[in-house]
C-alpha positions as CSV (number, residue, x, y, z in Angstrom):
1,X,0.5,3.9,-20.4
2,X,0.5,3.1,-24.1
3,X,-0.4,-0.2,-25.7
4,X,3.2,-0.7,-26.8
5,X,4.2,-0.5,-23.1
6,X,2.5,-3.9,-22.5
7,X,4.8,-5.4,-25.2
8,X,8.1,-3.5,-24.5
9,X,8.1,-3.1,-20.7
10,X,8.9,-5.9,-18.2
11,X,6.8,-4.8,-15.3
12,X,8.1,-7.7,-13.1
13,X,11.6,-6.4,-13.6
14,X,10.4,-2.8,-12.7
15,X,9.2,-4.0,-9.4
16,X,12.2,-6.4,-8.9
17,X,10.1,-9.6,-8.6
18,X,10.0,-12.9,-10.5
19,X,7.2,-13.7,-13.0
20,X,5.8,-16.2,-10.5
21,X,5.8,-13.8,-7.6
22,X,2.8,-13.9,-5.3
23,X,0.3,-11.1,-4.9
24,X,1.9,-10.5,-1.5
25,X,5.4,-10.2,-2.9
26,X,4.2,-7.8,-5.6
27,X,2.5,-5.6,-3.0
28,X,5.6,-5.7,-0.7
29,X,7.9,-4.7,-3.6
30,X,5.7,-1.9,-4.7
31,X,5.3,-0.5,-1.2
32,X,9.1,-0.5,-0.7
33,X,9.9,1.2,-4.1
34,X,7.0,3.7,-3.8
35,X,8.3,4.7,-0.3
36,X,11.9,5.1,-1.6
37,X,10.9,7.1,-4.6
38,X,7.9,9.1,-3.4
39,X,8.0,12.7,-4.5
40,X,7.4,13.9,-0.9
41,X,10.8,12.3,-0.1
42,X,12.6,13.8,-3.0
43,X,11.1,17.2,-3.7
44,X,12.2,18.6,-7.1
45,X,13.8,15.4,-8.1
46,X,12.5,14.6,-11.6
47,X,14.2,11.2,-11.7
48,X,12.6,10.1,-8.5
49,X,9.2,11.3,-9.7
50,X,9.7,9.4,-13.0
51,X,10.7,6.2,-11.1
52,X,7.6,6.6,-8.8
53,X,5.3,6.8,-11.8
54,X,7.1,3.8,-13.4
55,X,6.6,1.5,-10.3
56,X,3.0,2.8,-9.9
57,X,2.3,1.9,-13.6
58,X,3.8,-1.6,-13.1
59,X,1.8,-2.2,-9.9
60,X,-1.4,-1.0,-11.5
61,X,-1.1,-3.9,-14.0
62,X,0.4,-6.7,-11.8
63,X,-1.8,-6.0,-8.7
64,X,-5.0,-6.7,-10.6
65,X,-5.4,-10.5,-11.3
66,X,-7.3,-9.9,-14.6
67,X,-4.8,-7.3,-16.1
68,X,-1.8,-9.4,-14.9
69,X,-3.2,-12.5,-16.6
70,X,-3.7,-10.6,-19.8
71,X,-0.3,-9.0,-19.6
72,X,1.4,-12.4,-19.1
73,X,-0.5,-13.9,-22.1
74,X,0.4,-11.0,-24.4
75,X,4.1,-11.1,-23.4
76,X,4.1,-14.9,-23.9
77,X,2.5,-14.5,-27.3
78,X,5.0,-11.9,-28.4
79,X,7.9,-14.0,-27.1
80,X,6.7,-17.0,-29.1
81,X,6.4,-14.9,-32.3
82,X,2.7,-15.0,-32.3
83,X,2.1,-11.3,-32.4
84,X,4.3,-8.6,-33.7
85,X,4.4,-5.2,-35.4
86,X,5.5,-4.9,-39.0
87,X,6.4,-2.1,-41.4
88,X,3.9,-3.1,-44.1
89,X,0.8,-5.1,-45.0
90,X,0.5,-8.8,-45.5
91,X,1.9,-10.1,-42.2
92,X,-1.1,-12.2,-41.2
93,X,-0.2,-15.8,-40.4
94,X,-1.3,-18.7,-42.5
95,X,-5.0,-19.4,-42.5
96,X,-5.8,-16.2,-40.8
97,X,-9.0,-14.6,-42.1
98,X,-8.5,-11.4,-44.1
99,X,-4.8,-11.8,-44.7
100,X,-3.2,-9.4,-47.1
101,X,-3.8,-5.9,-45.8
102,X,-3.7,-3.5,-43.0
103,X,-6.3,-4.3,-40.4
104,X,-9.4,-2.2,-41.1
105,X,-8.0,-0.3,-44.1
106,X,-7.0,-2.9,-46.7
107,X,-3.6,-1.4,-47.4
108,X,-0.1,-0.7,-46.0
109,X,0.3,1.7,-43.2
110,X,1.8,2.4,-39.7
111,X,0.1,-0.4,-37.9
112,X,0.3,-3.9,-39.4
113,X,0.7,-7.1,-37.5
114,X,1.3,-10.9,-37.8
115,X,-0.7,-13.6,-36.1
116,X,0.2,-17.3,-35.9
117,X,-2.4,-20.0,-36.0
118,X,-1.5,-21.1,-32.5
119,X,-4.0,-18.7,-30.9
120,X,-7.6,-17.8,-31.2
121,X,-8.5,-14.6,-32.9
122,X,-11.9,-14.7,-31.3
123,X,-10.4,-15.0,-27.9
124,X,-8.0,-12.1,-28.5
125,X,-10.1,-9.6,-30.3
126,X,-13.7,-10.7,-30.3
127,X,-14.8,-10.8,-26.7
128,X,-14.1,-7.2,-25.6
129,X,-12.7,-6.4,-22.1
130,X,-9.0,-6.3,-21.3
131,X,-7.4,-7.2,-24.6
132,X,-9.4,-4.6,-26.4
133,X,-8.4,-2.1,-23.8
134,X,-4.8,-2.7,-24.6
135,X,-4.7,-3.8,-28.3
136,X,-7.9,-2.7,-29.9
137,X,-6.8,0.9,-30.5
138,X,-3.9,-0.3,-32.5
139,X,-6.1,-1.4,-35.4
140,X,-8.8,1.1,-35.8
141,X,-12.5,0.2,-35.9
142,X,-13.3,-2.0,-38.8
143,X,-11.8,-4.7,-41.0
144,X,-11.8,-8.4,-41.0
145,X,-13.0,-8.9,-37.4
146,X,-16.1,-6.8,-37.8
147,X,-14.7,-3.8,-35.8
148,X,-14.1,-3.3,-32.2
149,X,-17.1,-4.4,-30.1
150,X,-18.6,-2.2,-27.4
151,X,-17.3,-2.9,-23.9
152,X,-19.3,-3.0,-20.7
153,X,-18.7,-0.9,-17.7
154,X,-15.8,-1.9,-15.4
155,X,-14.7,-0.6,-12.0
156,X,-11.5,1.4,-12.0
157,X,-8.4,0.0,-10.4
158,X,-7.7,0.5,-6.7
159,X,-4.7,2.8,-5.8
160,X,-2.3,2.0,-3.0
161,X,-0.4,4.6,-1.0
162,X,1.5,4.9,2.3
163,X,1.8,7.6,4.9
164,X,3.8,8.0,8.0
165,X,2.3,9.9,11.0
166,X,3.2,10.5,14.6
167,X,2.0,8.4,17.6
168,X,-0.2,11.2,18.9
169,X,-1.6,11.9,15.5
170,X,-2.6,8.2,15.2
171,X,-4.4,8.4,18.6
172,X,-6.2,11.7,17.9
173,X,-6.7,11.4,14.1
174,X,-5.2,13.8,11.5
175,X,-5.5,14.9,7.9
176,X,-2.5,14.4,5.5
177,X,-1.7,15.3,1.9
178,X,-0.8,12.5,-0.4
179,X,0.4,12.5,-4.0
180,X,-1.2,9.8,-6.1
181,X,-0.9,8.4,-9.6
182,X,-4.1,7.1,-11.1
183,X,-5.4,6.1,-14.6
184,X,-7.9,8.6,-16.1
185,X,-9.7,8.8,-19.4
186,X,-7.5,10.4,-22.1
187,X,-8.7,13.9,-22.9
188,X,-7.0,14.1,-26.3
189,X,-9.2,11.4,-27.8
190,X,-12.2,11.6,-25.3
191,X,-11.4,8.1,-23.9
192,X,-11.9,6.5,-27.4
193,X,-8.3,5.4,-28.0
194,X,-8.5,6.8,-31.6
195,X,-8.8,10.2,-33.1
196,X,-11.6,11.4,-35.5
197,X,-10.9,11.5,-39.1
198,X,-11.1,9.3,-42.1
199,X,-9.3,6.9,-41.6
200,X,-9.2,7.1,-37.8
201,X,-5.8,7.1,-36.2
202,X,-4.5,5.7,-33.0
203,X,-4.4,8.4,-30.4
204,X,-0.8,9.6,-29.9
205,X,-1.4,10.5,-26.3
206,X,-2.6,7.2,-24.9
207,X,-1.4,4.8,-27.5
208,X,-4.9,3.5,-28.1
209,X,-5.5,2.5,-24.5
210,X,-7.9,5.4,-23.9
211,X,-6.4,6.0,-20.5
212,X,-3.4,8.0,-19.3
213,X,-1.7,8.2,-15.9
214,X,-2.4,11.4,-13.9
215,X,-0.7,12.7,-10.7
216,X,-2.9,14.5,-8.1
217,X,-2.7,15.6,-4.6
218,X,-5.5,14.9,-2.2
219,X,-6.3,15.4,1.4
220,X,-6.9,12.1,3.3
221,X,-8.5,12.0,6.7
222,X,-6.8,9.4,9.1
223,X,-9.4,8.4,11.7
224,X,-8.6,8.5,15.4
225,X,-7.3,5.2,16.8
226,X,-5.6,4.0,13.7
227,X,-2.8,1.4,14.4
228,X,0.6,1.0,12.9
229,X,0.4,-1.1,9.7
230,X,-3.4,-0.7,9.4
231,X,-4.8,-0.1,5.8
232,X,-7.6,2.4,5.4
233,X,-10.0,2.0,2.5
234,X,-11.5,5.3,1.0
235,X,-14.3,4.4,-1.4
236,X,-14.3,5.9,-4.9
237,X,-10.9,7.7,-4.7
238,X,-9.0,5.3,-7.0
239,X,-8.8,5.2,-10.8
240,X,-11.8,6.2,-12.8
241,X,-14.0,3.5,-14.1
242,X,-14.2,2.3,-17.7
243,X,-17.2,3.3,-19.8
244,X,-18.9,4.9,-16.9
245,X,-18.1,2.2,-14.3
246,X,-17.6,3.1,-10.7
247,X,-14.2,4.5,-9.6
248,X,-11.8,2.2,-7.6
249,X,-10.8,2.7,-4.1
250,X,-7.9,4.4,-2.4
251,X,-6.0,2.1,0.0
252,X,-3.8,3.9,2.5
253,X,-1.3,1.9,4.6
254,X,-0.4,3.8,7.8
255,X,2.9,3.8,9.5
256,X,3.1,5.2,13.1
257,X,6.4,6.5,14.6
258,X,7.0,5.2,18.1
259,X,6.5,7.6,21.1
260,X,9.4,8.1,23.6
261,X,7.3,7.2,26.6
262,X,4.0,5.5,25.6
263,X,3.3,2.3,23.8
264,X,0.0,0.8,22.7
265,X,-1.9,-2.5,23.0
266,X,-5.1,-2.2,21.0
267,X,-7.1,0.5,22.7
268,X,-4.9,0.6,25.8
269,X,-1.9,2.8,26.2
270,X,1.2,1.4,28.1
271,X,3.7,3.3,30.2
272,X,6.7,2.1,32.3
273,X,7.0,4.2,35.5
274,X,10.2,4.2,37.6
275,X,9.6,3.8,41.4
276,X,11.9,3.6,44.4
277,X,12.3,0.6,46.7
278,X,10.7,2.3,49.6
279,X,7.7,3.3,47.5
280,X,7.0,-0.3,46.7
281,X,7.5,-1.5,50.3
282,X,5.8,1.3,52.1
283,X,3.3,2.3,49.5
284,X,2.9,5.8,47.9
285,X,0.8,8.1,45.8
286,X,2.7,8.8,42.6
287,X,2.0,11.1,39.7
288,X,2.2,9.8,36.1
289,X,1.8,11.6,32.8
290,X,-1.0,11.1,30.3
291,X,-0.7,11.3,26.5
292,X,-2.8,14.5,26.4
293,X,-0.1,16.3,28.5
294,X,-2.0,15.9,31.8
295,X,-1.2,14.0,34.9
296,X,-3.0,11.5,37.1
297,X,-2.2,10.2,40.6
298,X,-1.8,6.4,41.0
299,X,-2.0,4.6,44.4
300,X,0.8,2.1,45.0
301,X,-0.2,-0.3,47.8
302,X,2.3,-1.5,50.5
303,X,4.5,-4.4,49.5
304,X,3.7,-4.0,45.7
305,X,6.0,-6.3,43.7
306,X,8.2,-4.9,41.0
307,X,6.8,-5.1,37.5
308,X,3.1,-4.9,38.8
309,X,0.9,-3.2,36.2
310,X,-1.8,-0.8,37.5
311,X,-4.8,0.3,35.3
312,X,-6.0,3.9,35.0
313,X,-9.5,3.7,33.5
314,X,-10.5,5.9,30.4
315,X,-7.0,7.2,29.7
316,X,-6.4,5.2,26.6
317,X,-7.3,5.5,22.9
318,X,-10.7,6.6,21.9
319,X,-12.2,4.5,19.0
320,X,-15.7,3.8,17.7
321,X,-15.7,0.6,19.7
322,X,-14.9,2.4,23.0
323,X,-12.1,4.0,25.0
324,X,-9.2,2.1,26.3
325,X,-7.2,2.5,29.6
326,X,-3.7,3.6,30.5
327,X,-1.6,0.6,31.7
328,X,1.1,1.7,34.2
329,X,3.9,-0.8,34.9
330,X,6.0,-0.1,37.9
331,X,9.8,-0.5,37.5
332,X,12.1,-0.3,40.5
333,X,14.8,2.2,40.1
334,X,17.9,1.0,42.0
335,X,20.4,3.7,43.3
336,X,23.7,4.0,41.6
337,X,25.5,4.1,45.0
338,X,24.7,3.8,48.7
339,X,26.3,5.7,51.6
340,X,27.2,4.1,55.0
341,X,24.1,5.4,56.7
342,X,21.8,3.9,54.1
343,X,23.7,0.6,54.2
344,X,23.2,0.3,58.0
345,X,19.6,1.1,57.7
346,X,19.2,-1.7,55.1
347,X,21.0,-4.1,57.4
348,X,18.7,-3.1,60.2
349,X,15.7,-3.7,57.9
350,X,17.0,-7.1,57.0
351,X,17.4,-8.1,60.6
352,X,14.0,-6.9,61.4
353,X,12.5,-9.0,58.6
354,X,14.2,-12.1,59.9
355,X,16.6,-14.4,58.2
356,X,14.9,-15.6,55.1
357,X,16.1,-16.9,51.8
358,X,13.8,-16.0,48.8
359,X,15.5,-18.7,46.7
360,X,14.8,-21.5,49.0
361,X,11.8,-22.8,47.0
362,X,13.8,-23.1,43.8
363,X,16.8,-24.7,45.5
364,X,14.7,-27.4,47.2
365,X,15.3,-26.1,50.7
366,X,12.8,-25.5,53.4
């Protein structure tokens, strides 16, 4: 990302959000666009890869409160005419110290600028940090402001990614490959933002920012028991730090595809099991499947009501906090048709049970 990008590119428009969008809205928009344009979804599609890098670049600025604030202030300053590029020297605003020449060189050249008296030069260029990361490289290392001041170390930005895995992979754990885009020191200028020489020149590779985007593929271990929508933090796998600072983290949001039979409630697995009317009335030992491909026998007691949930200990999800259970819910399966013999047997059953009305209590009858 070049310094000029901060002036020219509308990162809010790239993500399709308003300037007053909340952090949550920005994160949601980025996740949607990253998922739609991820190279894994469009192999060999250069346009999708470029779009993926574009939204990643916008998110790297807007997801960080400090860089977002600096970006907003720079854009506002440019919109108000307070900062601009010119084609020659002498574009300093009235009352600005050192007016009359190219910054740091004293003559015309490729990087000149204007500055209005509405802002603070000390605030913009004398404190180090974010503005110098973006703008400092444009003006060399000398001149009216006493040169670019050394910056302290700063942790690299976090990187966000998303992955979709199967239900069984989420329960057992798995390893996935992810393609990531992070900011790394520019190798062309050694992370200085300028090239050696007299006079020094702004680095053409990074535009003076000292950092460039880099794509990489890495293996990520998804731990056993991860839940749908859970975010996993992997320390030190984000963008590299500034001036020797620690690297940021990698945040992986996990999506889990549903299973055709099993569901999940925390550490417990759920399973609906069809049973017959006679099994509920007379009781039965029934076999039910387990997620690992095995089977267990469950005892259904006499006169068990439809919808009753039975618990099979230790057949749920294994996590560091413990192992859950398998929750088996009995669902009566009614026959699609009944022959005359079965009908007579049911009538005989009803007579044997006596004339009772199960709705008497809700109808107010005794």
